[in-house]
N, C-alpha and C positions, 0 to 999 in steps of 0.2 A: 023946765029943769033940763040942764045940759048933760049930755052923755060923753064920758071921756073916750078919747081915741086911743086904741091899743096899737102899739107898733107891730110891724110884721115879724113873723117868727124868723129867727136867725139874724135879726138886725139888732144892733146895739151901738151904743156910742163908742167909736174907736175900734169896732170889730168888723172884719171884711165879711161880705156876704158870701153865700154858697157858690154863686156863679163865677166870681173871680178865682175862688179856690179850685174849682174844677179846671179852669183854664191853666193855672200854674201847674197842676198835677199832670196834665197832658203834655205840657212842654218839658217837664222833668223826665217823663218816660221816653220822650223822643231823644233827649240828650243822653240818657243812659244807654239806649239802643245804639246810638251813633258811636259812643265811646267804646262799647263792647266790640263793635265791628272794626273800629279803628285799631283796637288792641290786637285783634285776630290778624288784620292786615299787617300790622307791625311785626308780629311774630313770624308770619310768612316771609316778610321782607328780610328779617334778621337771618332766618334759616337760609334764604337764598344767598345773602352776602357771605355767610359762613361757607357755604358750598363753593361759591365762586372764588373766595379768597382763602380756601383751606390750606393751600401750600404755603402762603405767606404767614398765616396764623400758626401753622405747625412749625415753621422755621423760627418764628419769634418764641414759641413755647420751648423749643429745644435750646435756644440761646439762653432763655431765663432759667431753664431747669438744669443746664450743664454745670457741673461742679466748677468751683473757682480754680483758675489756672489751667483748665483743660481747653485745648484748642479745638476748633470745629473740624470735623472730619468729612463734611459734605463737600463733594466735588461737583461742580456744575457740568463737567464733561464726562461724568461717569453714569452708567446705567446698570441695571441688574436684570439677569435673564435666567431662564431655566435650562440647564444643560441637556435635560431629556426632551424638552419641547422648546427649541430656540425661538419660536414665534412669540412666546410669552416674555415680554419686556416691561420692566417697571423702572421708575426713577428712584426707588428706595428698596431696601432689603427687608422691610418690615412685613411685607406680604409674602405668601408662599404661592407656588405654582397652583393654579386652580384645577389643573388636570391631574398631576401626580402628588401634589402637596409637599414637594421637596423645597428646601430653602433655595433662594435665588443666589446666583454667583455674580460677582462683580466684573465689569469690563468697561473699557472706554467706549464712548459712543461711536458707533460705526466700525468698531474693531471686531474681527472674527477670532474668537478665543480658540477655536479648534480649526485646524487646517482641513479643507475638504478631503473626504476619503478618496484615495486613488481609484481608478477604474478597476472593477472586479472585487473591491473590498466592501463588504456589507456592514461591518461593525468593528469596533475597537474597544478594548477594555484593558485596564492596568490593575494588577492585583498586588496586594501587600505580600511580603515573604511568608508571613504566617498563613495567609489564605492559600498561597501556592502549595505549601506543605499540607495543609488541611485537605485540600482538594485532591492531593496525590497527583499533581500535574507532572507528567514526564514528556520529554521531547526526543525527537530523533531527526536525522537529516533525510531529506528526500534524495534517494539514490536509485541506481539501476539494480534490479534484483532478478535472480533466476526464477521465473514463475511459469505456471502452466494453468490453462483453463481446465478445471476439473468438473466432470459431469457424472452424477451417480444416478442409477436407475435400477429397477427390479425386473428380473426375467425368469424364465423357466428353462431347465435343461431339456433338450430334445435330441432325437437321433440325427446324426449327420446323414442327410438324404443321399449323399453320394456314396455312403457305405451301406445302404439298404440293398439287399439281394433277394430277388424273388426266384425260388426254385420251383420249376414246373416239369411235368413229364414230357420227355422228348419223343416218346414212342408209345403207341397204344399197348395196353397190357393190364396185368392184374398185380396188385400190391401183395407180394408174398410176405414181406417183413418190413417193419418200421423200426430201424435202429434208434431213432430219436422219436419218442412217442409222447412227449409232454412239452407244453409251452414254457419258455423261459430257460430251457436247458442250454448250457454253454457248449459250443462246438468249436472246432478248429478247422482251418482250411484243409480239405482232403478227407475229413472224417466221413464215414459211411452214414447216410441218412436213411435210405430205404433200398429195398431190393424188389425189382419188378420182373414178372414173367411176361414175355412178349413173343407171340408167334411170328411177328414181322422180323424180330431179331434172329429167329432160327432160320428164316428163309434167306435173309441177307448174309448170314454167316456161312450158310451152305453155298451161296453164290461165290463168296470169297474163296472157299475151299476148291470149288470146281475151277474157277479161273486160275488159281495158283497151280493146279495140277495140269491144266491144259496149256499153260503158258500164255494165256491171253492177258497181257498187261493192262489193256484198257479196261476190261471188265473188272480186273482186280483193283484198279485205281478207283473205279466207281464204287465198288463195294467197301473199300477202306474209307473213302470219304463219307459214305452214309453212316458207317459204324462210328466214325469219329464225331460226326454231328450228333449222334445219339448219346455221346458221353463216354465212349470207351477210350481208354488210354492206348497209345501206340504199342506198348508192350503187350497189352491184352489182345490187340488185333493180331500181332505176330504169333502169339501162342495159339490162337484159333487156326491160323493158316498152317502152322507147322504140325499141330496135333491132328488135324483133319476131322475134329469133332466140333460141330456147331454149338455155340453158346445158347443157352435157353433163358438166362437171367441177366439183367443189367443192374448195376449198382449205381445209385444216385448219391453223389458226394457233395459236401459243403463247399461252396465257392469262396468262403472267407471265414475269418475268425469273428466270433460274436456269439449271440445267443438267439434262440428261436423265439420270435415275437408272435408267431402264429403258425399253427398246424392245421391243415385243411382236410386230410384224409385219414382213414383207418385201414388196418390190415384186411386184405381180402376184397377190397373195393376195386372195380375195374375203372380204369381211367383212359381218357383219350389223349392224343397229342396236344400239349399246351395246358392240360389240367393242372391248376396250382397244387403244390405239395407243401411248401414251407415258405415263410418269410424270415430271413436271417438278417440281423442288424450288427454292424461292426461298431463297437464301443471304444475303439482306440482313439477316435476323435468324436467329440460331441459338439453340438451347437447350443447356444443360449439365445433364445428369442426374447428381446427386451423392447421397451417402448421409451422413446425420448420425447419430452414435451416440445411443443411447437416453438417455445421461446428459445430453445437451444439449437434449432435447426441451422442457424447461421454458422455454428462452430463445427458442423459435420462436413465431410467431403461432399462436393457438389455432384459427383458421379453417383449413379443409381445402379450400376452393374457391379460385378465382382471387382474389388479394389486391387490395385497393384500393391506390391510389397512396400513401396515407399509411402503409399497413402494409408496403409493399415496402421491403426492406432493401438498401442499396447493397452491392455485392460487387466484389472485385478478383480478376481471373483471370490466372494465369500458366501458359503452356504450355511443354512441353519443346521445341517447335519454335522458339519465340521467347523464350528465357530472360531476355533483357534488356528485354522489353516486357510491359507489363501492359494488360489490357483491363478496361473498366468494364461492369458489368451490375447487375441487381437480382434479388432473390429474388421470384419471381412465383407459385410454387405449392408447396403442402405436401401430400404424399400423405396419405390418411386411414388408412393401416395401416402396421404395423411388420413387417419381414421376420423371421419366427420363427427362421430359421437364422443370419443375420448380426446380428440384434438392432439393425438400423439402420432409419432412416426415409428414404425417398427424397424429395428436394426438387428443384425445378427453378429454374434461373437463366436469365434472358433477356438476350441481348447483341445489340447492333447489329453488323453485319459488312459494311459497305458495300464494302470492298476485297476481301472474300472470302478473307481470310488464314486465318480459322478454318475448318478442314475437318472435316466430320463424321467421327467416329472418333478424333479427337485426345484425348489425356488432358490434363487441366488441374487445377491446384490452385486452389481457390476459397477465398477468405477474406472473411468478412462480419462485421460488427460490429452489436451491439445497444446502442443508447444507454441511459444510465441511466434516462431518463424512460420509455422503453418497457419496460425491464427491471423497473421498479418496479410496472408494471401486471400482471406475471406473478405466478403463485402461488408460494409457497415463500419462500426466503431473499431473492429479488429484491424482494419487496414490503416488506422490512424495511430496505432501504437508507436510510442517513442522508444525505439530499440537502440541498443549499443552493445555489440558483441554478444548477441543472442539474449541479452537481459532487458528487462522492461522497467521504465521509470514508474514507480508505484509508491503508494502510501498505505499503511495498515488500515484495515477495516475499522479499527477502534478510533481512527482519526476523523472519520467522516460523519457529519451531521446531516441527515436527510430530512429536510423540512417538508417534503412533498412537492414543492414547486422548484426547488433547487437543492444542490448539495454543497455544503460548506465545510472547509477545513480551516482550523485555526493555526495561523502562522505566527511565529515569534518575531514581532517587529523589532523589539529591543528587550532589554532585561526586564522580565516580569510584565511585559506588555504584549498583548496578543491581538491579532486582527483576523476577523473572519473573511476568508477568501472564497469567492464563488468559483467552483471548479467543475470541469467536465471530466467524467470518469468513464473508463471502459468496463468490460465485463469483469465480474468478480473472479479472482484467480487465487491460487494458493502457492506458497513457497515450499521449499524443500523441507522445512520443519513443520509443515501443515498449517501455518498461520495464514489466515486469509488477507489478501491485499486487493486494492483497486488500482488499475493502471491510470496514470494521469495523462489525459489527452490535452488539457489546457488549464491554465490558472496557476500552476506552480512550476518552479524551475529547479534543476538539480542543485544540491547544496543548501537549499533553504531548510530552515528548522520548523517542524510542525509538531503540534501536540499529539501524542500517541496515547496518553492515558489521562483521564480527567477532562476530556474535551466537552462532555455533556455539562459538567459543572462550570467550565469556562463559558460555554454558551449561555448557561443560566445567568451568569453575572451580567451579560449584556441586556438582560430583561429585568433589571433591578426594580425592586419596590422601595418605597421611602425608608423602610426599616433597615434595609441592607445598603443604604447609600454610603456608609462609611467604609465599605470594604475595598473601595478603589479610590485613588487619589483624584480630587477635583470633581468627583461625580455628584456630590450633593451640595457643593459650595459651602459646606460647614467649615467652621474655623478649626476644628480638630477632628481627628479620626481615631478610632480605637484599634490598635494593633497590638497583638500579643508580644511582649518583650522576649519571650523564650525562643523566638525564631528569628535570629539575626539574618540580615541579608548576606548572601555569598558575594563578597566583593570581587574575588577573582573571576567568578562567572560573569558578574556584571561588567567588569572591565573587558573581558574577552568578547562579550556580546557587542559592546559599543565599538570596540576597535575593529571588529569584523565588518562594520558598516563603512569603513574607509576603503578607498581604492587600494589595491595590493601595494603599489609603490608608497603611498602615504602611510599605510599600516606599518611597513618596515621602519620608516622614519619615526613614527609615533612610538613603536615598541622599543626602538633604540633610545629614544629620549626618556620615556618612562614616566617622568614627573613634570608637572607644570612649572615653568620658570618663574612665574609670578607668585603662586602659592607653593612654596617649597614644601614637599611632603604630600601634596595632593596628586594622586595617581591620575594619569590621563585615562579617561574612560570611566572614572568613578562618579562623574557628574554628567554623564551622557556622552554623546559623540564629541570627541575633541574638536576644537575650533582651529582651523588652519589659517595662519597669518603669513604674509609675505613682507618681511622686514629687511630692507636694503638688499632685495634680491635673494634672500635666503628664507627657507621654509621653517616656520616655528609653529608648534602646537601648544595651545593653552587648554586648561581644563573646562572653561565655561566662558560665555560671552561677557560675564562681569569682569573678567581679567583683561579684556581687550584694550580698554582705555589705558590701564597702567602699563601693559606691554608695549603699546605704541608710544606712550609718553617717554618711557625709558628704553629706547631701542638698543642702545649699546649694552646696557646691563642685561637686557633680555637675551640678546644674541650670545653674550659671553656665558651666561648661565646655561643656555641651551647647548652650546658646544661642550661645556663641562659635564652636563648630564649625559650627552651622547658618548662622551669619552669614559663614562663609568663613574663620574663624580657623585658623591653623596650630598644630600642637602646640607648646607652650612648650618652651624649652630645658631640658635636664635639670639640675635643681638638686641640690646636695648634700643628703643625707638629714639631717633634723633629729635632735636627740638622742632624741626619743621614737620616731622611726622606726628609728633605729639600735638602740634597746633592743628594739623589736618584732622586728627582723630577727634579733638575737642570740638572743631567746627561741625563735624558730622553728628556728634552726640547732641549738640545744641538744637539740631533740627527735630529731635524727638519731642514728643509731648512732655510737659513739665512733670506729669505723673509717671512717665516711663523712664525718664532720664536717670533717676537715682538707681533703679533696678539694673539698667544697662551698665552703669559705672561700677556697681558692686560685682556684677557677673564678670565683666572685663574682657573675657575671651569667648570666641565662638566654640560651642561644644563639638562641632563637626571638624573644622579645619584647624582649630587652635589659634586662629588669627585674632588680633586685637579687634574688638568691636569698634567700628568707625574707620578702620584702615581701608575698607573697600566701599565707603559711602555710608549712607544712613542705615543702621542695623534694621533687620526685619524682625517683626514679632511673630512668635508661634506659641500657641497654647497647647501644652502637653499634659494630659490628665488633670486639667483645671489649673495648671501652673503656667505663668508667663515666662517664656524663654526667648532670648535674642540670638540671632545668627548673623553672620557677617554679610551674607548676600542671599538673593532669591534661590540660587542654585543649591543651597544647603537645606532648603525647607523640606523637600521630599525625604531626603535621607534622615533628617532629624525626626520626622514623623514616623518613619519606618521602625525606629529603635527608640521609643520614648523612655524606657527605663534606663538604658545606657546613657542617653543624653542628659536626663535629669540627674543621674549620678555625677556626671562630669560637671554640670552646672553647680551642684552643691559643693564639689571640691574646689571649683574656682572661687566661690563665695567665701570659702574658708582660707583663701590665700594661696592655694596650690596653683602652680603654673602648668600649662599643658605639656604633655610629654612629646618630644620631637622624635 
């Protein structure tokens, strides 16, 4: 019997076996792994290409995303930088400064937007008119002033040592009577102080009587001299000689006016020759002993002995007992050594005290001044004072910013533009009105204008943060700035400031001309320092560099108009533009972007000068309070931004068909 053969498991007709299936599964897994890794490599490659070609991709994107009709604004020769950190430079203005986060400003590649600061100038800032008023900025000229170095100190009233008198017994004896028997009692010169009984006096008086009777002049002279040395007056000695009776008592009298500061004896006590009886002090003159700090020693006279009359410095004394009254005295003595513990030098002042109001032991405040002439003789900074007619070149104390490492004074460089000048100053001095000043040793010159009030706020503007970047022009690189319209610029002050920058001879010509011959009605100085031109050998001033091309192209007209202005002529009435001028204006407007041209044609005039837009080249765009405004040239941008409300009002009037007022 035959047994059927069973086929192996997993095999069938037309069905693959398990081994081939395993082989195909492994191959599939390898392919999937390779594809996954290829996708990862591809993604990395794409990211690398995007990074490398990012500028090109971004340029294509801007081209595709730009609205229809708008021209490209990218300039290949332009770059963007941070005004606060010039080392930060980018090729676009989409980024902000990574240090201060301020918007970047535009400039041409390689161009320095700000001129380097002159030597001695550490900072510069320009403020809007509103900011100047808000900060309370006030200015004054640097000039020569009558000043003095004032030193104040505290002292005590003491006796004048030269007026102290010591009264002693001139002969042995017994005190029979004390006419002045208490300390502090006031006495006058010649008043009786005490009476002494002296046996020696009796003997000497008898010798005088005997010599007078015998006619022995030599013995009489000796006796008279002895009695005179003991304190007897000549008339007392004559009475003894004539009466023939010897004196038994001698009277001790006061040698000066004053008061008794000490009594040594009592009645009935026996004393020897030279025994002290009283100390009497004269209070008609008193001293004030005071201390001056070591820092002020350079301002004191160099001599350490009694000063001469010329070297004595006047002093004013005020005491706590009489706060509403001052006393006059002089510095009379400077001690030769400094106290090592207090680091002070003792000085002495001398005062007259005829009414005795100043009492020894009182405290007093002493103020004395050193004149510039005397101060200039001292060593150190005082010898470098800039003097003229006894006056000192100085600035108010409120003008000085002391940073610790240097002293800065803010000088007005131009209208509403201030620059911090590093200065070297002398000792603090006071004027006749009591206002403190600092002498200028270097850094400033006479006639320059400095900030006297608000200097700390001006200094703060030079350390701006991003939030305050709009308070000065050009600081943030932003397209607009917020300025209060309620504070218009003072045009007269602005013109005067810029005209003062011209040399004296040029300033006379510019003031006589008054107005720009190209932009009739535009005052010279209203747009900065007038530009000086030499046309056919004659001097002409124009308001800004933008007028130079027109002034040069029409030399005859410019010279004729200049002569007319200097002769007192008024600006001519505005005439309609000629066909050639209209063609020139149209050509300038065509260069605007297609989206900007209709707005410029509707506005028609510049809100600052009143000139036709396009008459001075391609109009410039300015954004005021979110609204687009056009001006005739770059010189008008700052003035328009300073008064946004006024300028927007003029633009609205122009759009309604009103012509500018001439």
